[in-house]
N, C-alpha and C positions, 0 to 999 in steps of 0.2 A: 504494500499500499504506499502511496506517495505521502510524504510528510506535508502537514498543514502548519499553519501559524501556531495553532494550538499544540501541535506536536513539539515544536521548538520551545514554546512557553513551559510545557511540562517538563522538559529536559533542563531548564535552567538551573535548578539547585545541583544536579549532578555535574553539569558543565562547569558551573562556578567552582565547585569543589575541586574538579580536575585542574582547572586553571590555577587555583591556589597551591595545589599539590606540585604542579610541574613548572611553576614560573621561573625558578632559578635556572633550571636547565634550559628553558626556552629563551631566557635573556642572555645566556652565555656569550653569543657573538657580539652584542652591543657592550656587554660588560668589559670584554677584552679591549674593544675599541676605546671605550672611555678611560680605561686604565692607562692606555698608551697615548691618549690625545686629550688634554684638558678641554672640557666642553663649557663654553660660556654662552653660546648662541646656537639654537637648533632651528633648522628650516624644515617645516612639515609641508608636504605636498599632498593634497587631499581634495576630493569632490564628493558631493552628495552626502550620504549618511557618514562617510569617513571624514568629511569636512566638519560635520556636527560633532563627531567624537573628538577631533583635534581642538575645536574651539572649547569643548568642555575640559579638555586636559590642560589648556594653556595656563590658567591661573594657578592650578595645583603645582605644575612644574615650575613655574616662575617663583612662587612663594616657597615651596618645599626645598627646591634645589638651587635657587638663586641664578637660574639660567633664563635667558630671553628666548621666547618662541615666536618665530615669524611663520605665519601660516599663509600659504599661497594656493589659490585655485590653480590646478596644473595648466589648463588651456591658456589662461591669461599669463601665467608665469612663462610658459614656453615662448609665447608670441610677443609679449610686451615688456617683461621684467628682465633686468640684468641679475646675474647671479651674485649674491652678497659674499664678497671675499672673506668676511668675517664669520660666515657660518662654519662652525666646527663640526657639525653633525647634520646630516640630511637624511630624513625618513620619508619614504613614500608610503601612504596609507591607502590600502584597498582591500576591503573585505574579500572580495572574490579574487583579487590579483589580476583582473582582466581589463581594468580601465585603461582605454587607449590613451586618453590625455594624460594620465598619470605616468604611464610608460614613456610617452614622449617627452615629459618633463624630466624624468629620470635620466633619459639619454642626454638631454641638454646639460644637466649637472655633471654627469659622468665625463662628457666631452671636455669639460673644463678642468678635469683632473680630480675632482672630488668624488669620494665614495658615497654611495646611497644604500641605506638599509631599507628593506620592505617589511611593513607591518601588515600581515595578511593571514587569512585562514587556510590559504592553499600555497604551501611552500613550492609546489611544482607548477604554479601559474606562470604566465608570461612575466609578470612583475617579480615574482619570487625568483625565477630563473635569471632575470636580467640584473638583479640586485647584487651588491657586494657582500650581503649578509641578510638572512631572513629571520624575522622576529615572528614566529608562528603564534597567533592569537589563541590557538588551541580550542577553537570552537567546532572545528570540522567544516565541511562544505555544505552551505545551505542550498536548497534546490526549490524553495518556493517562489522565488523571484522578488522577495521584499527584504527589507533590512532585517537581519537576524537579531531578534530581541534578546539573545543571550549575551550580547556584547555590553 
């Protein structure tokens, strides 16, 4: 039977428990990067529900870790914005890992010589494969065609 929104909602407690159980392992790639490179400014590339998640995370990261978060919508970033030379860390956020505009923005950043990490639920997605390191959000791949409420 094909999953529904209610399927995902009913899976939230188990999914959140799994995220809490596995988060250290899932964050290992970025932890290694941060230990080797001081991070004071982070560029997040995100669109749609991923952009909403980035906006929600902004103040937490700025207050908790004392870093500045610059959030860019990928299409506008690719076609109109310059790459901030002071960005110490770049993260492309895409739940599905298939956002064409996010992938294009990643390539622009990588062409400048900067690494890009992907925050996605599908490490084998185009964005996951194109990234310099994958941060698996550990929710699995949703197939309903709407934002996964477990995030």
